[in-house]
C-alpha angles and dihedrals in degrees: 000000000000126000108224131190126251089251092053089048091051091050093048096046095100092057102034141061109247104211114198108200098180124118122266094258091054094047089053086072091062142293136217106271111264095014121145113231117217114152112230092247091057098046098099092051093046101040090116088070089071123080110225089209092062120074114241127219109196118211133187135155098285108359102264101100093038091055090056091046093049090050091051092047092051088051089053093055101267127122104238138167132181127232111237114232094014124220090329089067093038094056093039088060091051094243116160124281134178 
C-alpha cells in the first residue's frame, strides 16, 4: 500500500475508485466528487461493490482508517492506496467537495 498525496489523488480521480470509509455523519460535511461511500465497518459486507480491475484510493478524515482499509484491500487482491492527510487535508487545500 502506498500513501499518496491529495494532489496525486486529485490527478488519479478519473481512473480510480475513490473510496470514502468515513461514517455517515462525517460524509455529511462533504465528499470528494464521485467518491463511493462505504463506512469502514461495512466494507467486508459490501466488497462486491468494488471492481478489482480499478485501482482504489481509500479516504477517511485524517488517513488512519483509510490506511487500514487500503492494506486490507491489497490483501484481498485489489490495488489500493491511501490518501495522506485525509479529508482534513483535502478541504484545507480548497479542493472540490460535494
